[in-house]
Structure formats: structure tokens, C-alpha cells
N, C-alpha and C positions, 0 to 999 in steps of 0.2 A: 844537558851538557854536550859541552864539545867533544867529539873522538880524539882520543892522542892519535900523534902521529908515529908513535910504538909501530914498530914491525909484528909484535906478540898481538894477538887477537886473540879472543874467548872463541872457541867453537864447540859446541856441545858435540859431546863423546856419542859417538854411534856402537850400541853392544849388540850383541847376539842374544838374544834372548833365548836360552832354553828351557825345553820345557821342565819343571820340576817333577822328581821322582818322589814317590812317597817311599818312605825306610824299608816296608817290605818290598817293594819293586826293584828297590837299588839292590837288597841282599838279593833276590831272587838271580837279577842280572851277575850279579858277582858270582854266583855260585855255577849259574851255568859256564860263563867266563874260564871258572876253574876247572869245571868236569873237561872244557874241551881242551883246554891247555895238559892238563893229566889225560887225557886220551890220545894225545900227540907224543906225550912224553913216555908214558908206559904200554905198550900196545900188547895184545892179548897173543898169545900163542897159536889162538885157533883160526883155522881156515874161515877166508871171508867169502862167499858166493853168492851172486847175484844175479839177477835176469836183467836183460835189458832188449826193446824192442827196436827194429829200425822203422823208417818212413812208412813200408808197405806192411806192419803187422806181425813179420817175423821175429819170433823169439830168439835170442841167443843167450848163451851162460858165459859167464864173468868168473875167475875166484884168483885169490891171492893168499899166499904161504907167507905168513907172516916171517915164519923161521927160516926159511930156505930162500925166501924175498922174490921170490918166482911168481908170474903171474900168466895167467891163462884170460884171451878175452875172445867174444863172439864165437862160440864154439857151439857143437850138437850136446843136447843133452847125455847121448851115450860118452862122446867128447871129453864133460865135464868129469862123470861119473869114473872113468878112466882115469883122468889126472887126479883125482881123490883117492882112488884105490893104489896109486902108485905110492903117493904121499903116504898112506898109509901104511904098507908094506917096506918102509925104508928103514 
């Protein structure tokens, strides 16, 4: 058969093949996503305090108060304790 002179020609589509998720995995991922959204929209009034380390292994304390929206970064243990106590006495 002779090819036609039409400008339109069939070309196979190229689809991105995504891995199939089982129903349980899909639900699990959906629940995790929902929890993240919920966490972002409803914040606990509790203080968040965590420790970080620099490249030399020195430990620092950090904190965030969601009520006042104030933060403290890279301070000593005594400084973070003072910050916590000040919030407690407000």
C-alpha cells in the first residue's frame, strides 16, 4: 500500500508509565497527605524545642512558641531553659 500524501500521519503515543499502587498503599499515602495538611492548618499551642549540631559537633537548642510566634535559635541549654520559663510565667 502506498502512503498517502496527507500531512497527518499516525505516530504511536508515548505515555509515562506510573507504578500501580495497591488500594492499601493508596489509602496509606492519602492518609499521610491528609495528616500533613491537618498539621499545617491546625497547630498545637505547645512549645516546640529541638536540638541541632554544627559541623564541629557542638550542640545548640532551638525553640518555637506557636502562641506568640516567637522563635529562638542556636542557644545554650541554659538560654533555652530561661526562654521556656519566661513563656511559662507570662
